[in-house]
NURO-578416 format. One line per 10 residues: their letters; for each residue x, y, z of C-alpha. Coordinates in nm, 2 decimals. Layout:
A) X,Y,Z | ... .
This chain:
MSVLKKPLIT) 1.30,-2.87,-3.17 | 1.61,-2.86,-3.39 | 1.64,-2.62,-3.67 | 1.81,-2.89,-3.89 | 1.57,-3.16,-4.01 | 1.79,-3.37,-4.24 | 2.08,-3.34,-4.49 | 2.02,-3.33,-4.85 | 2.19,-3.62,-5.02 | 2.13,-3.60,-5.38 .
EKQTTASDKL) 2.35,-3.65,-5.69 | 2.36,-3.27,-5.76 | 2.43,-3.18,-5.40 | 2.70,-3.44,-5.37 | 2.88,-3.30,-5.66 | 2.85,-2.95,-5.52 | 3.00,-3.07,-5.18 | 3.29,-3.24,-5.35 | 3.39,-2.95,-5.59 | 3.28,-2.64,-5.40 .
GRFGFVVDRN) 3.25,-2.74,-5.04 | 2.88,-2.67,-5.02 | 2.64,-2.89,-4.83 | 2.26,-2.89,-4.83 | 2.01,-2.92,-4.55 | 1.63,-2.93,-4.51 | 1.56,-2.69,-4.23 | 1.27,-2.56,-4.03 | 1.05,-2.31,-4.23 | 1.07,-2.05,-3.97 .
ASKSEIKAEI) 1.45,-2.06,-3.92 | 1.67,-1.76,-4.00 | 2.01,-1.78,-4.15 | 2.18,-1.69,-3.81 | 1.99,-1.97,-3.64 | 2.10,-2.22,-3.91 | 2.46,-2.11,-3.89 | 2.47,-2.14,-3.51 | 2.32,-2.49,-3.53 | 2.55,-2.62,-3.80 .
EKVYGVEVAT) 2.87,-2.48,-3.62 | 2.75,-2.64,-3.29 | 2.65,-2.98,-3.42 | 2.93,-3.05,-3.67 | 3.21,-2.83,-3.53 | 3.30,-2.64,-3.86 | 3.31,-2.29,-3.96 | 3.04,-2.16,-4.19 | 3.13,-1.90,-4.46 | 2.79,-1.83,-4.62 .
INTMVMAAKA) 2.44,-1.97,-4.62 | 2.18,-1.95,-4.90 | 1.82,-2.04,-4.82 | 1.52,-2.10,-5.04 | 1.16,-2.22,-4.99 | 1.09,-2.50,-5.22 | 0.73,-2.49,-5.37 | 0.48,-2.78,-5.35 | 0.46,-3.00,-5.67 | 0.15,-3.17,-5.79 .
KQKYSKTAGF) 0.17,-3.54,-5.81 | -0.08,-3.78,-5.99 | -0.07,-4.16,-6.02 | -0.32,-4.41,-6.17 | -0.47,-4.70,-5.96 | -0.69,-4.97,-6.09 | -0.93,-4.94,-5.81 | -0.94,-4.58,-5.74 | -0.86,-4.43,-6.09 | -0.64,-4.12,-6.09 .
VSGRNPIYKK) -0.52,-4.02,-5.75 | -0.38,-3.66,-5.71 | -0.19,-3.50,-5.42 | 0.11,-3.28,-5.38 | 0.44,-3.28,-5.20 | 0.49,-3.06,-4.90 | 0.65,-2.72,-4.91 | 0.99,-2.72,-4.73 | 1.29,-2.48,-4.68 | 1.63,-2.57,-4.80 .
AIVTLKSGQI) 1.96,-2.42,-4.69 | 2.29,-2.44,-4.89 | 2.58,-2.41,-4.66 | 2.93,-2.30,-4.78 | 3.22,-2.39,-4.54 | 3.53,-2.19,-4.50 | 3.84,-2.31,-4.69 | 4.04,-2.58,-4.51 | 3.74,-2.75,-4.34 | 3.70,-3.12,-4.36 .
DFFENI) 3.40,-3.32,-4.51 | 3.16,-3.36,-4.22 | 2.95,-3.63,-4.40 | 3.24,-3.89,-4.37 | 3.09,-4.04,-4.06 | 2.75,-4.11,-4.22 .
């Protein structure tokens, strides 16, 4: 199973990647920073300067349905990694 699950493509993350060279990924919750770094360098062929990780908490969600009334649930917990590339690296999301 791969450490990287999917890239984070949001408005905030796109701005950070354009200005600061930082890219976000949703990663496996048990992955360490060294495993994430090795996987990114192998898959994308770039040099990683730093990695910041955080575990995002679950958020409660609620919606109203005519047949069932209020239906409540929650989003899953996930781990996010913000990767900063060394200077002079190219944008590796160009081929998406």
